[in-house]
Structures are given as C-alpha cells and as structure tokens.
PDB file of N, CA, C and O in Angstrom:
ATOM      1  N   MET A   1     -25.979  74.293 -32.326  1.00  0.00           N
ATOM      2  CA  MET A   1     -25.331  74.565 -31.063  1.00  0.00           C
ATOM      3  C   MET A   1     -24.866  76.018 -31.078  1.00  0.00           C
ATOM      4  O   MET A   1     -24.263  76.476 -32.048  1.00  0.00           O
ATOM      5  N   SER A   2     -25.146  76.722 -30.016  1.00  0.00           N
ATOM      6  CA  SER A   2     -24.757  78.130 -29.944  1.00  0.00           C
ATOM      7  C   SER A   2     -23.272  78.266 -29.634  1.00  0.00           C
ATOM      8  O   SER A   2     -22.620  77.320 -29.192  1.00  0.00           O
ATOM      9  N   THR A   3     -22.765  79.451 -29.874  1.00  0.00           N
ATOM     10  CA  THR A   3     -21.356  79.737 -29.595  1.00  0.00           C
ATOM     11  C   THR A   3     -21.062  79.576 -28.118  1.00  0.00           C
ATOM     12  O   THR A   3     -20.000  79.079 -27.745  1.00  0.00           O
ATOM     13  N   LYS A   4     -21.993  79.990 -27.278  1.00  0.00           N
ATOM     14  CA  LYS A   4     -21.812  79.881 -25.823  1.00  0.00           C
ATOM     15  C   LYS A   4     -21.670  78.419 -25.405  1.00  0.00           C
ATOM     16  O   LYS A   4     -20.827  78.093 -24.570  1.00  0.00           O
ATOM     17  N   GLU A   5     -22.497  77.529 -25.987  1.00  0.00           N
ATOM     18  CA  GLU A   5     -22.414  76.104 -25.667  1.00  0.00           C
ATOM     19  C   GLU A   5     -21.078  75.515 -26.128  1.00  0.00           C
ATOM     20  O   GLU A   5     -20.501  74.678 -25.435  1.00  0.00           O
ATOM     21  N   LYS A   6     -20.583  75.949 -27.297  1.00  0.00           N
ATOM     22  CA  LYS A   6     -19.308  75.460 -27.799  1.00  0.00           C
ATOM     23  C   LYS A   6     -18.165  75.866 -26.871  1.00  0.00           C
ATOM     24  O   LYS A   6     -17.275  75.064 -26.587  1.00  0.00           O
ATOM     25  N   ILE A   7     -18.192  77.097 -26.407  1.00  0.00           N
ATOM     26  CA  ILE A   7     -17.153  77.580 -25.498  1.00  0.00           C
ATOM     27  C   ILE A   7     -17.191  76.808 -24.189  1.00  0.00           C
ATOM     28  O   ILE A   7     -16.143  76.440 -23.657  1.00  0.00           O
ATOM     29  N   LYS A   8     -18.370  76.562 -23.671  1.00  0.00           N
ATOM     30  CA  LYS A   8     -18.514  75.815 -22.424  1.00  0.00           C
ATOM     31  C   LYS A   8     -17.971  74.397 -22.592  1.00  0.00           C
ATOM     32  O   LYS A   8     -17.283  73.894 -21.704  1.00  0.00           O
ATOM     33  N   GLU A   9     -18.266  73.753 -23.707  1.00  0.00           N
ATOM     34  CA  GLU A   9     -17.754  72.400 -23.966  1.00  0.00           C
ATOM     35  C   GLU A   9     -16.233  72.408 -24.036  1.00  0.00           C
ATOM     36  O   GLU A   9     -15.590  71.499 -23.510  1.00  0.00           O
ATOM     37  N   LYS A  10     -15.648  73.413 -24.672  1.00  0.00           N
ATOM     38  CA  LYS A  10     -14.205  73.488 -24.804  1.00  0.00           C
ATOM     39  C   LYS A  10     -13.551  73.634 -23.438  1.00  0.00           C
ATOM     40  O   LYS A  10     -12.535  72.991 -23.174  1.00  0.00           O
ATOM     41  N   ILE A  11     -14.098  74.449 -22.583  1.00  0.00           N
ATOM     42  CA  ILE A  11     -13.553  74.653 -21.242  1.00  0.00           C
ATOM     43  C   ILE A  11     -13.628  73.359 -20.437  1.00  0.00           C
ATOM     44  O   ILE A  11     -12.659  73.005 -19.766  1.00  0.00           O
ATOM     45  N   LEU A  12     -14.733  72.656 -20.483  1.00  0.00           N
ATOM     46  CA  LEU A  12     -14.874  71.401 -19.753  1.00  0.00           C
ATOM     47  C   LEU A  12     -13.860  70.377 -20.248  1.00  0.00           C
ATOM     48  O   LEU A  12     -13.278  69.647 -19.445  1.00  0.00           O
ATOM     49  N   PHE A  13     -13.644  70.316 -21.543  1.00  0.00           N
ATOM     50  CA  PHE A  13     -12.684  69.371 -22.110  1.00  0.00           C
ATOM     51  C   PHE A  13     -11.275  69.702 -21.638  1.00  0.00           C
ATOM     52  O   PHE A  13     -10.527  68.794 -21.274  1.00  0.00           O
ATOM     53  N   GLU A  14     -10.895  70.968 -21.635  1.00  0.00           N
ATOM     54  CA  GLU A  14      -9.567  71.366 -21.186  1.00  0.00           C
ATOM     55  C   GLU A  14      -9.368  71.052 -19.710  1.00  0.00           C
ATOM     56  O   GLU A  14      -8.281  70.623 -19.323  1.00  0.00           O
ATOM     57  N   GLU A  15     -10.387  71.252 -18.873  1.00  0.00           N
ATOM     58  CA  GLU A  15     -10.294  70.928 -17.452  1.00  0.00           C
ATOM     59  C   GLU A  15     -10.095  69.434 -17.258  1.00  0.00           C
ATOM     60  O   GLU A  15      -9.329  69.011 -16.392  1.00  0.00           O
ATOM     61  N   GLU A  16     -10.775  68.645 -18.053  1.00  0.00           N
ATOM     62  CA  GLU A  16     -10.658  67.198 -17.959  1.00  0.00           C
ATOM     63  C   GLU A  16      -9.227  66.750 -18.284  1.00  0.00           C
ATOM     64  O   GLU A  16      -8.709  65.842 -17.634  1.00  0.00           O
ATOM     65  N   LEU A  17      -8.592  67.360 -19.264  1.00  0.00           N
ATOM     66  CA  LEU A  17      -7.229  67.007 -19.632  1.00  0.00           C
ATOM     67  C   LEU A  17      -6.230  67.366 -18.539  1.00  0.00           C
ATOM     68  O   LEU A  17      -5.268  66.631 -18.316  1.00  0.00           O
ATOM     69  N   VAL A  18      -6.445  68.475 -17.863  1.00  0.00           N
ATOM     70  CA  VAL A  18      -5.528  68.931 -16.824  1.00  0.00           C
ATOM     71  C   VAL A  18      -5.493  67.950 -15.659  1.00  0.00           C
ATOM     72  O   VAL A  18      -4.448  67.797 -15.026  1.00  0.00           O
ATOM     73  N   ASN A  19      -6.593  67.287 -15.359  1.00  0.00           N
ATOM     74  CA  ASN A  19      -6.689  66.396 -14.213  1.00  0.00           C
ATOM     75  C   ASN A  19      -6.126  64.999 -14.482  1.00  0.00           C
ATOM     76  O   ASN A  19      -6.194  64.135 -13.608  1.00  0.00           O
ATOM     77  N   GLN A  20      -5.584  64.767 -15.649  1.00  0.00           N
ATOM     78  CA  GLN A  20      -5.059  63.455 -15.995  1.00  0.00           C
ATOM     79  C   GLN A  20      -3.573  63.361 -15.652  1.00  0.00           C
ATOM     80  O   GLN A  20      -2.790  64.262 -15.952  1.00  0.00           O
ATOM     81  N   ASN A  21      -3.213  62.272 -15.031  1.00  0.00           N
ATOM     82  CA  ASN A  21      -1.814  61.974 -14.745  1.00  0.00           C
ATOM     83  C   ASN A  21      -1.444  60.718 -15.517  1.00  0.00           C
ATOM     84  O   ASN A  21      -2.306  60.053 -16.090  1.00  0.00           O
ATOM     85  N   GLU A  22      -0.156  60.400 -15.528  1.00  0.00           N
ATOM     86  CA  GLU A  22       0.325  59.241 -16.284  1.00  0.00           C
ATOM     87  C   GLU A  22       1.265  58.402 -15.446  1.00  0.00           C
ATOM     88  O   GLU A  22       2.048  58.928 -14.655  1.00  0.00           O
ATOM     89  N   ILE A  23       1.184  57.082 -15.625  1.00  0.00           N
ATOM     90  CA  ILE A  23       2.229  56.200 -15.117  1.00  0.00           C
ATOM     91  C   ILE A  23       3.204  55.992 -16.263  1.00  0.00           C
ATOM     92  O   ILE A  23       2.831  55.541 -17.346  1.00  0.00           O
ATOM     93  N   VAL A  24       4.460  56.330 -16.001  1.00  0.00           N
ATOM     94  CA  VAL A  24       5.514  56.123 -16.990  1.00  0.00           C
ATOM     95  C   VAL A  24       6.364  54.950 -16.519  1.00  0.00           C
ATOM     96  O   VAL A  24       6.858  54.939 -15.392  1.00  0.00           O
ATOM     97  N   LEU A  25       6.525  53.974 -17.390  1.00  0.00           N
ATOM     98  CA  LEU A  25       7.344  52.802 -17.110  1.00  0.00           C
ATOM     99  C   LEU A  25       8.698  52.987 -17.781  1.00  0.00           C
ATOM    100  O   LEU A  25       8.772  53.386 -18.943  1.00  0.00           O
ATOM    101  N   TYR A  26       9.770  52.696 -17.047  1.00  0.00           N
ATOM    102  CA  TYR A  26      11.130  52.889 -17.550  1.00  0.00           C
ATOM    103  C   TYR A  26      11.811  51.555 -17.808  1.00  0.00           C
ATOM    104  O   TYR A  26      11.512  50.548 -17.167  1.00  0.00           O
ATOM    105  N   ASN A  27      12.725  51.573 -18.752  1.00  0.00           N
ATOM    106  CA  ASN A  27      13.495  50.387 -19.098  1.00  0.00           C
ATOM    107  C   ASN A  27      14.488  50.050 -17.987  1.00  0.00           C
ATOM    108  O   ASN A  27      14.984  50.938 -17.293  1.00  0.00           O
ATOM    109  N   ASP A  28      14.767  48.769 -17.830  1.00  0.00           N
ATOM    110  CA  ASP A  28      15.821  48.317 -16.920  1.00  0.00           C
ATOM    111  C   ASP A  28      16.475  47.087 -17.522  1.00  0.00           C
ATOM    112  O   ASP A  28      16.004  46.540 -18.519  1.00  0.00           O
ATOM    113  N   ASP A  29      17.552  46.665 -16.909  1.00  0.00           N
ATOM    114  CA  ASP A  29      18.278  45.495 -17.415  1.00  0.00           C
ATOM    115  C   ASP A  29      17.960  44.235 -16.618  1.00  0.00           C
ATOM    116  O   ASP A  29      18.653  43.225 -16.742  1.00  0.00           O
ATOM    117  N   VAL A  30      16.915  44.296 -15.801  1.00  0.00           N
ATOM    118  CA  VAL A  30      16.618  43.213 -14.867  1.00  0.00           C
ATOM    119  C   VAL A  30      15.406  42.398 -15.289  1.00  0.00           C
ATOM    120  O   VAL A  30      15.466  41.169 -15.326  1.00  0.00           O
ATOM    121  N   ASN A  31      14.316  43.066 -15.605  1.00  0.00           N
ATOM    122  CA  ASN A  31      13.045  42.376 -15.841  1.00  0.00           C
ATOM    123  C   ASN A  31      12.926  41.846 -17.266  1.00  0.00           C
ATOM    124  O   ASN A  31      13.378  42.475 -18.223  1.00  0.00           O
ATOM    125  N   THR A  32      12.310  40.682 -17.380  1.00  0.00           N
ATOM    126  CA  THR A  32      12.075  40.069 -18.688  1.00  0.00           C
ATOM    127  C   THR A  32      10.856  40.692 -19.354  1.00  0.00           C
ATOM    128  O   THR A  32      10.014  41.305 -18.697  1.00  0.00           O
ATOM    129  N   PHE A  33      10.777  40.523 -20.664  1.00  0.00           N
ATOM    130  CA  PHE A  33       9.600  40.983 -21.389  1.00  0.00           C
ATOM    131  C   PHE A  33       8.343  40.323 -20.823  1.00  0.00           C
ATOM    132  O   PHE A  33       7.321  40.984 -20.633  1.00  0.00           O
ATOM    133  N   ASP A  34       8.420  39.026 -20.555  1.00  0.00           N
ATOM    134  CA  ASP A  34       7.250  38.302 -20.043  1.00  0.00           C
ATOM    135  C   ASP A  34       6.767  38.876 -18.722  1.00  0.00           C
ATOM    136  O   ASP A  34       5.562  39.024 -18.517  1.00  0.00           O
ATOM    137  N   HIS A  35       7.691  39.202 -17.819  1.00  0.00           N
ATOM    138  CA  HIS A  35       7.307  39.769 -16.521  1.00  0.00           C
ATOM    139  C   HIS A  35       6.645  41.134 -16.708  1.00  0.00           C
ATOM    140  O   HIS A  35       5.611  41.415 -16.103  1.00  0.00           O
ATOM    141  N   VAL A  36       7.237  41.968 -17.537  1.00  0.00           N
ATOM    142  CA  VAL A  36       6.674  43.297 -17.790  1.00  0.00           C
ATOM    143  C   VAL A  36       5.279  43.163 -18.392  1.00  0.00           C
ATOM    144  O   VAL A  36       4.351  43.850 -17.964  1.00  0.00           O
ATOM    145  N   ILE A  37       5.128  42.308 -19.355  1.00  0.00           N
ATOM    146  CA  ILE A  37       3.829  42.105 -20.014  1.00  0.00           C
ATOM    147  C   ILE A  37       2.791  41.608 -19.012  1.00  0.00           C
ATOM    148  O   ILE A  37       1.674  42.124 -18.972  1.00  0.00           O
ATOM    149  N   GLU A  38       3.145  40.621 -18.213  1.00  0.00           N
ATOM    150  CA  GLU A  38       2.214  40.096 -17.204  1.00  0.00           C
ATOM    151  C   GLU A  38       1.780  41.186 -16.226  1.00  0.00           C
ATOM    152  O   GLU A  38       0.606  41.264 -15.865  1.00  0.00           O
ATOM    153  N   MET A  39       2.722  42.024 -15.798  1.00  0.00           N
ATOM    154  CA  MET A  39       2.394  43.090 -14.847  1.00  0.00           C
ATOM    155  C   MET A  39       1.500  44.157 -15.476  1.00  0.00           C
ATOM    156  O   MET A  39       0.605  44.681 -14.813  1.00  0.00           O
ATOM    157  N   LEU A  40       1.729  44.476 -16.723  1.00  0.00           N
ATOM    158  CA  LEU A  40       0.883  45.468 -17.390  1.00  0.00           C
ATOM    159  C   LEU A  40      -0.532  44.938 -17.587  1.00  0.00           C
ATOM    160  O   LEU A  40      -1.501  45.691 -17.482  1.00  0.00           O
ATOM    161  N   ILE A  41      -0.650  43.668 -17.868  1.00  0.00           N
ATOM    162  CA  ILE A  41      -1.977  43.060 -18.018  1.00  0.00           C
ATOM    163  C   ILE A  41      -2.711  43.063 -16.676  1.00  0.00           C
ATOM    164  O   ILE A  41      -3.874  43.458 -16.604  1.00  0.00           O
ATOM    165  N   SER A  42      -2.034  42.626 -15.621  1.00  0.00           N
ATOM    166  CA  SER A  42      -2.707  42.505 -14.326  1.00  0.00           C
ATOM    167  C   SER A  42      -2.887  43.841 -13.613  1.00  0.00           C
ATOM    168  O   SER A  42      -3.872  44.030 -12.899  1.00  0.00           O
ATOM    169  N   THR A  43      -1.956  44.765 -13.794  1.00  0.00           N
ATOM    170  CA  THR A  43      -1.998  46.010 -13.042  1.00  0.00           C
ATOM    171  C   THR A  43      -2.681  47.147 -13.791  1.00  0.00           C
ATOM    172  O   THR A  43      -3.435  47.921 -13.202  1.00  0.00           O
ATOM    173  N   CYS A  44      -2.419  47.244 -15.072  1.00  0.00           N
ATOM    174  CA  CYS A  44      -2.939  48.371 -15.857  1.00  0.00           C
ATOM    175  C   CYS A  44      -4.109  47.973 -16.752  1.00  0.00           C
ATOM    176  O   CYS A  44      -4.621  48.793 -17.514  1.00  0.00           O
ATOM    177  N   GLU A  45      -4.528  46.718 -16.657  1.00  0.00           N
ATOM    178  CA  GLU A  45      -5.651  46.205 -17.432  1.00  0.00           C
ATOM    179  C   GLU A  45      -5.422  46.301 -18.939  1.00  0.00           C
ATOM    180  O   GLU A  45      -6.353  46.555 -19.703  1.00  0.00           O
ATOM    181  N   HIS A  46      -4.174  46.096 -19.356  1.00  0.00           N
ATOM    182  CA  HIS A  46      -3.857  46.073 -20.781  1.00  0.00           C
ATOM    183  C   HIS A  46      -4.293  44.741 -21.383  1.00  0.00           C
ATOM    184  O   HIS A  46      -4.388  43.728 -20.691  1.00  0.00           O
ATOM    185  N   THR A  47      -4.552  44.768 -22.677  1.00  0.00           N
ATOM    186  CA  THR A  47      -4.688  43.509 -23.401  1.00  0.00           C
ATOM    187  C   THR A  47      -3.262  42.978 -23.597  1.00  0.00           C
ATOM    188  O   THR A  47      -2.291  43.704 -23.381  1.00  0.00           O
ATOM    189  N   ALA A  48      -3.143  41.731 -24.000  1.00  0.00           N
ATOM    190  CA  ALA A  48      -1.823  41.160 -24.246  1.00  0.00           C
ATOM    191  C   ALA A  48      -1.085  41.962 -25.318  1.00  0.00           C
ATOM    192  O   ALA A  48       0.122  42.183 -25.212  1.00  0.00           O
ATOM    193  N   GLU A  49      -1.808  42.393 -26.343  1.00  0.00           N
ATOM    194  CA  GLU A  49      -1.197  43.162 -27.425  1.00  0.00           C
ATOM    195  C   GLU A  49      -0.717  44.532 -26.935  1.00  0.00           C
ATOM    196  O   GLU A  49       0.385  44.962 -27.274  1.00  0.00           O
ATOM    197  N   GLN A  50      -1.533  45.206 -26.146  1.00  0.00           N
ATOM    198  CA  GLN A  50      -1.136  46.510 -25.603  1.00  0.00           C
ATOM    199  C   GLN A  50       0.102  46.374 -24.726  1.00  0.00           C
ATOM    200  O   GLN A  50       1.039  47.165 -24.830  1.00  0.00           O
ATOM    201  N   ALA A  51       0.094  45.370 -23.869  1.00  0.00           N
ATOM    202  CA  ALA A  51       1.215  45.162 -22.956  1.00  0.00           C
ATOM    203  C   ALA A  51       2.495  44.865 -23.722  1.00  0.00           C
ATOM    204  O   ALA A  51       3.559  45.380 -23.378  1.00  0.00           O
ATOM    205  N   GLU A  52       2.400  44.043 -24.755  1.00  0.00           N
ATOM    206  CA  GLU A  52       3.574  43.720 -25.558  1.00  0.00           C
ATOM    207  C   GLU A  52       4.104  44.962 -26.275  1.00  0.00           C
ATOM    208  O   GLU A  52       5.315  45.178 -26.328  1.00  0.00           O
ATOM    209  N   GLN A  53       3.203  45.776 -26.825  1.00  0.00           N
ATOM    210  CA  GLN A  53       3.624  46.995 -27.506  1.00  0.00           C
ATOM    211  C   GLN A  53       4.322  47.952 -26.540  1.00  0.00           C
ATOM    212  O   GLN A  53       5.345  48.546 -26.881  1.00  0.00           O
ATOM    213  N   CYS A  54       3.766  48.101 -25.329  1.00  0.00           N
ATOM    214  CA  CYS A  54       4.393  48.971 -24.331  1.00  0.00           C
ATOM    215  C   CYS A  54       5.769  48.447 -23.936  1.00  0.00           C
ATOM    216  O   CYS A  54       6.706  49.231 -23.782  1.00  0.00           O
ATOM    217  N   ALA A  55       5.902  47.142 -23.771  1.00  0.00           N
ATOM    218  CA  ALA A  55       7.193  46.560 -23.412  1.00  0.00           C
ATOM    219  C   ALA A  55       8.229  46.825 -24.500  1.00  0.00           C
ATOM    220  O   ALA A  55       9.389  47.105 -24.199  1.00  0.00           O
ATOM    221  N   ILE A  56       7.820  46.740 -25.742  1.00  0.00           N
ATOM    222  CA  ILE A  56       8.731  47.007 -26.856  1.00  0.00           C
ATOM    223  C   ILE A  56       9.118  48.487 -26.881  1.00  0.00           C
ATOM    224  O   ILE A  56      10.284  48.821 -27.093  1.00  0.00           O
ATOM    225  N   ILE A  57       8.150  49.363 -26.667  1.00  0.00           N
ATOM    226  CA  ILE A  57       8.436  50.804 -26.642  1.00  0.00           C
ATOM    227  C   ILE A  57       9.402  51.133 -25.510  1.00  0.00           C
ATOM    228  O   ILE A  57      10.349  51.896 -25.703  1.00  0.00           O
ATOM    229  N   VAL A  58       9.167  50.561 -24.330  1.00  0.00           N
ATOM    230  CA  VAL A  58      10.061  50.792 -23.183  1.00  0.00           C
ATOM    231  C   VAL A  58      11.470  50.316 -23.525  1.00  0.00           C
ATOM    232  O   VAL A  58      12.449  51.006 -23.238  1.00  0.00           O
ATOM    233  N   HIS A  59      11.569  49.167 -24.124  1.00  0.00           N
ATOM    234  CA  HIS A  59      12.872  48.595 -24.473  1.00  0.00           C
ATOM    235  C   HIS A  59      13.641  49.492 -25.452  1.00  0.00           C
ATOM    236  O   HIS A  59      14.842  49.706 -25.290  1.00  0.00           O
ATOM    237  N   HIS A  60      12.945  50.010 -26.460  1.00  0.00           N
ATOM    238  CA  HIS A  60      13.609  50.792 -27.505  1.00  0.00           C
ATOM    239  C   HIS A  60      13.753  52.273 -27.165  1.00  0.00           C
ATOM    240  O   HIS A  60      14.745  52.897 -27.542  1.00  0.00           O
ATOM    241  N   ASN A  61      12.780  52.842 -26.460  1.00  0.00           N
ATOM    242  CA  ASN A  61      12.794  54.287 -26.176  1.00  0.00           C
ATOM    243  C   ASN A  61      13.218  54.621 -24.752  1.00  0.00           C
ATOM    244  O   ASN A  61      13.474  55.784 -24.438  1.00  0.00           O
ATOM    245  N   GLY A  62      13.296  53.619 -23.893  1.00  0.00           N
ATOM    246  CA  GLY A  62      13.688  53.860 -22.511  1.00  0.00           C
ATOM    247  C   GLY A  62      12.541  54.150 -21.576  1.00  0.00           C
ATOM    248  O   GLY A  62      12.702  54.089 -20.357  1.00  0.00           O
ATOM    249  N   LYS A  63      11.376  54.466 -22.132  1.00  0.00           N
ATOM    250  CA  LYS A  63      10.205  54.729 -21.297  1.00  0.00           C
ATOM    251  C   LYS A  63       8.945  54.703 -22.147  1.00  0.00           C
ATOM    252  O   LYS A  63       8.996  54.799 -23.373  1.00  0.00           O
ATOM    253  N   CYS A  64       7.800  54.570 -21.456  1.00  0.00           N
ATOM    254  CA  CYS A  64       6.508  54.555 -22.140  1.00  0.00           C
ATOM    255  C   CYS A  64       5.415  54.881 -21.127  1.00  0.00           C
ATOM    256  O   CYS A  64       5.438  54.382 -20.002  1.00  0.00           O
ATOM    257  N   THR A  65       4.466  55.711 -21.523  1.00  0.00           N
ATOM    258  CA  THR A  65       3.286  55.939 -20.691  1.00  0.00           C
ATOM    259  C   THR A  65       2.410  54.698 -20.806  1.00  0.00           C
ATOM    260  O   THR A  65       1.997  54.319 -21.902  1.00  0.00           O
ATOM    261  N   VAL A  66       2.128  54.060 -19.651  1.00  0.00           N
ATOM    262  CA  VAL A  66       1.373  52.804 -19.675  1.00  0.00           C
ATOM    263  C   VAL A  66      -0.049  52.945 -19.139  1.00  0.00           C
ATOM    264  O   VAL A  66      -0.879  52.060 -19.350  1.00  0.00           O
ATOM    265  N   LYS A  67      -0.337  54.040 -18.451  1.00  0.00           N
ATOM    266  CA  LYS A  67      -1.696  54.249 -17.944  1.00  0.00           C
ATOM    267  C   LYS A  67      -1.897  55.729 -17.701  1.00  0.00           C
ATOM    268  O   LYS A  67      -1.013  56.395 -17.162  1.00  0.00           O
ATOM    269  N   THR A  68      -3.035  56.247 -18.086  1.00  0.00           N
ATOM    270  CA  THR A  68      -3.400  57.639 -17.881  1.00  0.00           C
ATOM    271  C   THR A  68      -4.705  57.676 -17.102  1.00  0.00           C
ATOM    272  O   THR A  68      -5.612  56.885 -17.357  1.00  0.00           O
ATOM    273  N   GLY A  69      -4.795  58.601 -16.149  1.00  0.00           N
ATOM    274  CA  GLY A  69      -6.037  58.715 -15.399  1.00  0.00           C
ATOM    275  C   GLY A  69      -5.898  59.591 -14.182  1.00  0.00           C
ATOM    276  O   GLY A  69      -4.967  60.387 -14.057  1.00  0.00           O
ATOM    277  N   ASP A  70      -6.843  59.423 -13.293  1.00  0.00           N
ATOM    278  CA  ASP A  70      -6.885  60.184 -12.049  1.00  0.00           C
ATOM    279  C   ASP A  70      -5.814  59.669 -11.089  1.00  0.00           C
ATOM    280  O   ASP A  70      -5.563  58.466 -11.015  1.00  0.00           O
ATOM    281  N   ILE A  71      -5.202  60.563 -10.376  1.00  0.00           N
ATOM    282  CA  ILE A  71      -4.110  60.213  -9.465  1.00  0.00           C
ATOM    283  C   ILE A  71      -4.528  59.146  -8.445  1.00  0.00           C
ATOM    284  O   ILE A  71      -3.724  58.284  -8.090  1.00  0.00           O
ATOM    285  N   LYS A  72      -5.775  59.199  -7.974  1.00  0.00           N
ATOM    286  CA  LYS A  72      -6.251  58.224  -6.984  1.00  0.00           C
ATOM    287  C   LYS A  72      -6.277  56.812  -7.563  1.00  0.00           C
ATOM    288  O   LYS A  72      -6.074  55.836  -6.840  1.00  0.00           O
ATOM    289  N   ASP A  73      -6.526  56.705  -8.859  1.00  0.00           N
ATOM    290  CA  ASP A  73      -6.534  55.399  -9.524  1.00  0.00           C
ATOM    291  C   ASP A  73      -5.105  54.934  -9.824  1.00  0.00           C
ATOM    292  O   ASP A  73      -4.802  53.742  -9.760  1.00  0.00           O
ATOM    293  N   LEU A  74      -4.244  55.882 -10.148  1.00  0.00           N
ATOM    294  CA  LEU A  74      -2.895  55.523 -10.577  1.00  0.00           C
ATOM    295  C   LEU A  74      -1.955  55.151  -9.435  1.00  0.00           C
ATOM    296  O   LEU A  74      -1.072  54.314  -9.619  1.00  0.00           O
ATOM    297  N   LYS A  75      -2.124  55.754  -8.261  1.00  0.00           N
ATOM    298  CA  LYS A  75      -1.201  55.491  -7.146  1.00  0.00           C
ATOM    299  C   LYS A  75      -1.091  54.014  -6.792  1.00  0.00           C
ATOM    300  O   LYS A  75       0.023  53.497  -6.723  1.00  0.00           O
ATOM    301  N   PRO A  76      -2.211  53.307  -6.561  1.00  0.00           N
ATOM    302  CA  PRO A  76      -2.070  51.880  -6.222  1.00  0.00           C
ATOM    303  C   PRO A  76      -1.521  51.044  -7.379  1.00  0.00           C
ATOM    304  O   PRO A  76      -0.831  50.051  -7.150  1.00  0.00           O
ATOM    305  N   ARG A  77      -1.817  51.433  -8.601  1.00  0.00           N
ATOM    306  CA  ARG A  77      -1.293  50.708  -9.757  1.00  0.00           C
ATOM    307  C   ARG A  77       0.228  50.881  -9.845  1.00  0.00           C
ATOM    308  O   ARG A  77       0.960  49.915 -10.059  1.00  0.00           O
ATOM    309  N   CYS A  78       0.685  52.110  -9.678  1.00  0.00           N
ATOM    310  CA  CYS A  78       2.126  52.377  -9.733  1.00  0.00           C
ATOM    311  C   CYS A  78       2.837  51.653  -8.593  1.00  0.00           C
ATOM    312  O   CYS A  78       3.915  51.094  -8.793  1.00  0.00           O
ATOM    313  N   SER A  79       2.248  51.661  -7.413  1.00  0.00           N
ATOM    314  CA  SER A  79       2.843  50.949  -6.273  1.00  0.00           C
ATOM    315  C   SER A  79       2.991  49.464  -6.567  1.00  0.00           C
ATOM    316  O   SER A  79       4.003  48.856  -6.220  1.00  0.00           O
ATOM    317  N   LYS A  80       1.981  48.880  -7.206  1.00  0.00           N
ATOM    318  CA  LYS A  80       2.046  47.457  -7.549  1.00  0.00           C
ATOM    319  C   LYS A  80       3.163  47.182  -8.553  1.00  0.00           C
ATOM    320  O   LYS A  80       3.862  46.174  -8.446  1.00  0.00           O
ATOM    321  N   LEU A  81       3.331  48.074  -9.526  1.00  0.00           N
ATOM    322  CA  LEU A  81       4.421  47.911 -10.497  1.00  0.00           C
ATOM    323  C   LEU A  81       5.775  48.002  -9.799  1.00  0.00           C
ATOM    324  O   LEU A  81       6.683  47.225 -10.096  1.00  0.00           O
ATOM    325  N   LEU A  82       5.909  48.945  -8.878  1.00  0.00           N
ATOM    326  CA  LEU A  82       7.156  49.106  -8.138  1.00  0.00           C
ATOM    327  C   LEU A  82       7.442  47.884  -7.253  1.00  0.00           C
ATOM    328  O   LEU A  82       8.580  47.422  -7.180  1.00  0.00           O
ATOM    329  N   GLN A  83       6.415  47.370  -6.590  1.00  0.00           N
ATOM    330  CA  GLN A  83       6.572  46.185  -5.746  1.00  0.00           C
ATOM    331  C   GLN A  83       6.986  44.974  -6.563  1.00  0.00           C
ATOM    332  O   GLN A  83       7.636  44.063  -6.050  1.00  0.00           O
ATOM    333  N   ALA A  84       6.609  44.963  -7.838  1.00  0.00           N
ATOM    334  CA  ALA A  84       6.970  43.846  -8.731  1.00  0.00           C
ATOM    335  C   ALA A  84       8.371  44.026  -9.311  1.00  0.00           C
ATOM    336  O   ALA A  84       8.818  43.210 -10.117  1.00  0.00           O
ATOM    337  N   GLY A  85       9.063  45.086  -8.907  1.00  0.00           N
ATOM    338  CA  GLY A  85      10.436  45.292  -9.348  1.00  0.00           C
ATOM    339  C   GLY A  85      10.596  46.122 -10.611  1.00  0.00           C
ATOM    340  O   GLY A  85      11.699  46.235 -11.145  1.00  0.00           O
ATOM    341  N   LEU A  86       9.499  46.705 -11.093  1.00  0.00           N
ATOM    342  CA  LEU A  86       9.591  47.542 -12.273  1.00  0.00           C
ATOM    343  C   LEU A  86       9.920  48.974 -11.881  1.00  0.00           C
ATOM    344  O   LEU A  86       9.695  49.374 -10.739  1.00  0.00           O
ATOM    345  N   SER A  87      10.445  49.741 -12.813  1.00  0.00           N
ATOM    346  CA  SER A  87      10.753  51.149 -12.575  1.00  0.00           C
ATOM    347  C   SER A  87       9.636  51.987 -13.202  1.00  0.00           C
ATOM    348  O   SER A  87       9.447  51.982 -14.419  1.00  0.00           O
ATOM    349  N   ALA A  88       8.905  52.701 -12.353  1.00  0.00           N
ATOM    350  CA  ALA A  88       7.777  53.494 -12.824  1.00  0.00           C
ATOM    351  C   ALA A  88       7.579  54.696 -11.920  1.00  0.00           C
ATOM    352  O   ALA A  88       8.002  54.704 -10.764  1.00  0.00           O
ATOM    353  N   GLU A  89       6.931  55.709 -12.469  1.00  0.00           N
ATOM    354  CA  GLU A  89       6.556  56.869 -11.679  1.00  0.00           C
ATOM    355  C   GLU A  89       5.309  57.504 -12.244  1.00  0.00           C
ATOM    356  O   GLU A  89       4.957  57.280 -13.402  1.00  0.00           O
ATOM    357  N   ILE A  90       4.643  58.297 -11.429  1.00  0.00           N
ATOM    358  CA  ILE A  90       3.472  59.048 -11.865  1.00  0.00           C
ATOM    359  C   ILE A  90       3.921  60.467 -12.174  1.00  0.00           C
ATOM    360  O   ILE A  90       4.581  61.117 -11.363  1.00  0.00           O
ATOM    361  N   ILE A  91       3.556  60.931 -13.353  1.00  0.00           N
ATOM    362  CA  ILE A  91       3.861  62.329 -13.718  1.00  0.00           C
ATOM    363  C   ILE A  91       2.579  63.070 -14.029  1.00  0.00           C
ATOM    364  O   ILE A  91       2.616  64.256 -14.357  1.00  0.00           O
TER     365      ILE A  91
END
C-alpha cells in the first residue's frame, strides 16, 4: 500500500468518527433495572447482557453511552427512551 493510500484511508476514518453521535442514558431514582434493560433491548437492540451491563454502569457512574451512530438513527431511539420515562440525550 502506498503512502498516499494510507493517508486517504486515515482521512476517511477520521471523517467517519466525526459523524457519530451518542445516546447517553442517565441514572434516576424512578425506573427499575428490569424496565431499563427491557427498553435497551427493544430500543437500542442490545443483547440482554449488554443491556444489563449498561444498566449497572448507569447505576454506579450516573450515565452510560448506550448507542452510537448517525443522528437520524439515534433521534427516534432517544425519543422512545424518553417516552418510556428514561433520562437520555443525544450528544
């Protein structure tokens, strides 16, 4: 691979990272672990294990990134989490 091709690949990779947004889920004193886990499975397409790990991280750290991607994909997912009573935002 030439140096020019390596530089081009690096630029494309950096552009791809810039276009990524995140849904951050925040801890609250209202929702149960089961509700949070169910919502992460249905809304963010987590496995049961991923959802449980995120719920634990949110509980202990106060927040956790639960989904990364394009803003157009994340908006309806974040709205669904909010409608379910969870605290989340896109950053």
